[in-house]
N, C-alpha and C positions, 0 to 999 in steps of 0.2 A: 828639355826632355818631356815627353808626353806620358801622362799617367792615365791608365784605365780606358776602357771602352764604355759607351753608354749601356746601361745606367751606371752612374758612378757617384761617389760622395763628392761634396764640395772640397776641392783641393787648392791649397795655397802653396805654391812652389817658390821657395826662396833660394837664391844662390848662396847667401850667407846670412847667418843670424847668430846672436849670442846663444840662444837656447830656444828650441821650438816650444817647450813647455812655457817658458817665460813669455814668448810671443802670444800664445793662446791666453795666458792669464791677463796680459795687457789688453787684448781684444775683448775679453769678457767684461772688463771694467770700462769699456768704451760705450759710446752712445749707440753703436751698432754691433752688438755681440754676435759671434758666430753661432751657427746652428749646430744642433746635435749631429754628430757624424763628420764634422769638419776635420780634414787632415791637413796638417802643416808639415811639408817636406822640405828639408834644407840640404843642399849639396855639402855645406860645411857649417859646423857650429863652433864658434870661437870660445864658448864657455859651456860646452856640453856637460851635463851633470848626470851622475848616477845617484845612488842613495846618499844621504847626508855624509859629507866628508870625502866623497869619491868624485872623480872626474872621468870622462869617457874619451879615450884616445881614438881618433878616427881621421884618416887622410881624406882630404877634400875629393869628392866625386867617386870614391871607391867603395863606399858602404851605404847603408840606409840609416838615416837619422830623421826621425819623424815623431809627431805627436798627434794623437786622436782625441777629439772632444767627445765624450760619451755622457749622455744623460740617462742614467739607469732608471729602471722602474721598481720602486718599492724595495730598495736595498737599505736595510738599517745600517747606521754608521758603525755599529759594533760587529757587523758582518760584512764590512767592505772588502774583506779578503776574497770574496767571490769574484771581485773585479780582477784581482791579481791572478786568480786561477784561470779565468778565461783568457786573459791577456797572455799569460805564459803558455797555456796550451795552444793558443792560436799560432804562436811562433814555433812551438815544437811541431805541430802538425804541418806547418808550411815547410820546415826544414826536413821533415820526414820524406818529403817528395824527392829530395836530392841525396840524402845519405842516411845511413843507420847510425845508432849510437847517440841519439839526441835525448837528453833528459832535462828535467827542471830542477834546479838547485833552489831549495827553499830560501826565500819566499818566491822569487820570480826571476832569478837569473836562468839563462838557458845554456846548457853545457853540451859539448861533444866529448865523450869520455871524461877526462879530468881537465878539460880546457874550456874557457868561457868564450862563447860565440855571440852572446847577446845579453845586454843589460837593460834594465827598465827603471824608470822613476815614475811612480803613480802618485798623483796629488789629487786628493778629494776635497770638494767644496761641499759643506754640509748645510742643510736647511732643516732645523729642528733635529729630529732623531734619524733623519735619512740623508743619504748621499744625493745631492742635487745635481752636481756635475762632477765628472772625473776627467782629469787630463792624464792620458797614458802616453808617456814618453818612452820611445824604444830606440836603442842603438844596436844595429845588427851588422856584424862584420861579414861583408860579402867578398870583396875583391882585393882587400889589403893583403900584402905579402910580407911586410916588415913592420914590427911593432917596437917602439923605443923602450918599452918596459915589459918585463915578464909578469908584472902584477896586473890583474889577477889571472895569469896564465892565458893570455888572449890567443885566439885562433880565428881564422876566417874560413868561410865555406870553400873558397878557391884553394886554400892550403890543404883542405881535406880531400877534395875531389880532383884538383888540377884543372878545373873548368872555370871559365869566366861567366858571370851572371849579369843579366840586365836588371838593374834595380827596380825599374817600373814593373817588370813581370813579377818579381818576388813580392813587391809591395801589393800588387793586385791579389796575388794568391793569399797573402797574409790577411788583407781586408776581408776577402771572402770567407776565410776560416774564422776570423773574429765575428763576422756578422752571423754565421751559422751558430756559433756558440752563444752569442748574445741572444738570438731569437730562441734558442733552446732553453737558456737560463730563464728568460722572461715569460715564456708561454707554455713550455712542456711540463706535464705533471711529473713530479719527483725529480725534476731536473737538477735541483741543488745537490741531492745525494749522488746522482749520476756523475755530475761534473766533479764533485769532490772525490769520487772513486777514481775517475780518470786521472785526476791530479795526483792522487796517491800512487797509482800505477806508473806514472811518468817520473816519479821522484828520483833524483840523483841519490845514490847510497840507500836505496829503499830496502835492500837486503843486507844482513850481516852487521858485524860490529866494525866501527870506523873511529878514527881519532877526532876529538873535538876539544875545545877549551872554553871555560867560562871564567868568571872572576876568581874562582878558587884554583884555577890551573887546568892542565890537560887531563883528559880522561877518555876512555873508550865507551862507546854506546851504540845501540841500534835505534833506528827510528821506530817509535811506538805509534805515532800518529800525528795528525795535524788537527787542531781544534777549529771550529767554525770561525773563531776570532782570528785565526792565523797563527796561534801559538804552536810552537814545535814541542813535541813530547819525545824525550830520549830516555831509553831504558839502559841502565848500566848492567854489567855482568852479574852483579849481586841482586838484581831485580829492582833496585831503586829507580823511580821515574822522576825526571826533572822536567819542568815546564819553562819554556823560554819565549820571550818576545824577540823581535828582530834586534840585532846588535848585542844581545845578551850572551850569545854563544858564537864561536868561530869554528868553521870547518878547517881542520888541520890537514896538510898534505900527507899522503901515505908514502909517496915516493917522490924523488926529485922530478920536476916537470920535464917532459920530453923535450929534447933539444932539437930534434929534427922530425918533421912530419913528412912521410912518404906520400906523395900525391897518388890517389887511387880512386878508381871508379867502381871498385868491387862491390861497394855497398849501396850504389845508387838504386833508387827505387822508382817504379813507375808511379804516375800520379794516382792518387786515391780520389774517391768521390764521397760526398756527404760528410758526416762527422767522422774524421779520421782518428785513428788511435795507433800510437806506437806500441 
């Protein structure tokens, strides 16, 4: 499979590997570490990982599983959530080209309606108080039509639209979207506030009250905001605000997951230019 036209990042294409994140970690520890912007793409991952405790289900050759090595500029470790924001937004803006209804579920999953279409595992390597390198691992469901498990309510782009997609084309669109957001973050004035605002507008369940659960049990709340550190703030009906780090709160389903997805092209969108926004 061929990826990208010139100019392009350095791409390592593997037919199979345990994990593209792990592959980059091992290369970074070698005598010839990969350069900033290196992409590792695998047709199949035998031990694909999501966030700690999760695995990623993907049929060989039907989806996109890849990792990007990113060397950020002046991102403090306690504000590394900026990386999650641009990574998640780049996936959303890519998928916006093909369908409506794409949102970002805090912190960096990507959803279509109430179904998960993309997961990420972002691992940061620190140097002092700053992020020196970031490995952004992404699993994007493109052409898979059958999933062995309903957790966490997976869906693919082809199930949404009824179309088949060229992984290399989607990957190139994603890389272009990520590069625009990266350059915007690193060089534009007030870019941090702008990207944060874009992220908030893209949030899954950004409006209204929805069911959640923490260590004390289930409750209803609305999203009050996201802190620069990435902490989620939820407001309960009585006005109390709770602050959560990742894994301290769960999103509970509001209705049983949809059993059948009608293929439709009704929401397909024409390509956007520049910094897109849903």
